[in-house]
C-alpha positions, 0 to 999 in steps of 0.5 A: 653277087653284089649288093645291087642284086638284093631286093628292094625293101618294101612294105611287105619285107620281113625283118630279122634283127641281130641283137648285140651290145655292141653290134657295129662290128658284126658282119652278119648283115653282109653275109646274110642279106646276100644269101637271102637275096640269092634265095629270092626272099623278101626279107632283110637282116638289120643290126639292133643295138640294145644296151645290156642293162635294157635287154630284158625291158626291151625284148617283150616290145621287140617280139611284138613287132608283127613283121619281125620273123626272126632274131639272131643274138650275139655277145652278151645275150646268148644265155639271156635270150633263152628266157624269152623263147616259148620253146627251145630246141634240144641243142639250145637246151643242152648248151643252155644258150641260144643265138637264133629265134623264129616266130611261129604261126601261132605267134610264139617263138622257138629258139636254138643254138647254131654255133655248133651247127655252123661248124658241122655245116662247114665240115660237110662242105669239106666232105667231112662227117663227125660220125665215128670220128675221134676229135680233139677240141681245144677250148671249153668256153661258150663256143666250145660247149656248143661245138662239143654238143653238136659233134656228139649229136652228129655221132662223134665216136670220141671227144677229147676236150682241153681248156686252160680251166680244167674244170670247164673242160670236165663239165662239158665232157660230163654233160656230153656223156650224160646227153650222148652216152655213146660218145666217149667224152673226156677232158685232158691236161695234155692235148696231143693231135696223135690218135685224133681224126679231127682237131678243132680250135675253139679258143681265140688264140690265133686272132692276135698278131704274135699268137702261136698255137693254141696248145702244143699238139705234137706231130700232125698226121696228114690224114688229120683234118684241122679246123680253126674257128678264129675268123681272122686272119684267114690263115691262122698259126694253127692252120699254117702248122697243119698245112705244113703237115699236109692236113686239110684245113677249115677256117672260121670264115667257112664256119660263119658261112655254114652257120648263116645257111643253118640259121636261114633254114631254121628261120624258114628262109630256104630256097 
């Protein structure tokens, strides 16, 4: 689909904003607007640059714009945006951050977190379901926390979490066990791919030239699915390592597309 196929903006066009500081680098308008046009909806996603120091002052006025039906939040606002929601869905509460809000019929705002949902959607595109799987998750930052909680919510059998800060991995593992006791979540100081059905990189390692693997993983079984959420390059060192071992691999671009579909469904801009 080309940009020319998108509907013209009219007085009836619904607005969605992506809010960040900075925001010029985001690719969301290209990704979302093509999908919105493909769904036949009269809506458009536009970038909104709010200075970090003015976020709390600006948000109440922004939420009063009547034809604004949704907001998407990127760095550094995912945690701070939650304070402006009238209702936060379960995953957003558990992650303690949100990256999308929608206006309800009564004028109130509902929020949720979709970083983990994007990965789950991407795995589904690969024909992979987390339910019953043993998963190794590398990285316990904001994205890692959202992914861990979403995987447990989807029925993952076990989660092994690794981070250079062991305390962060331990905190997420403890929260997953508290929210989803049926999931065996544990931190590790020595991650190994052996014994896991899925390996996920939720660190930025692999993005910069010269990066190697995010952790020494040992041998990969060809039956293992390897997913790297790094959006660029299209084939990361971890993905190359997995391809050489005969594994199926998923990329950060696939996750971004899955997240866009999940967010648009949440915003009720479905087909």
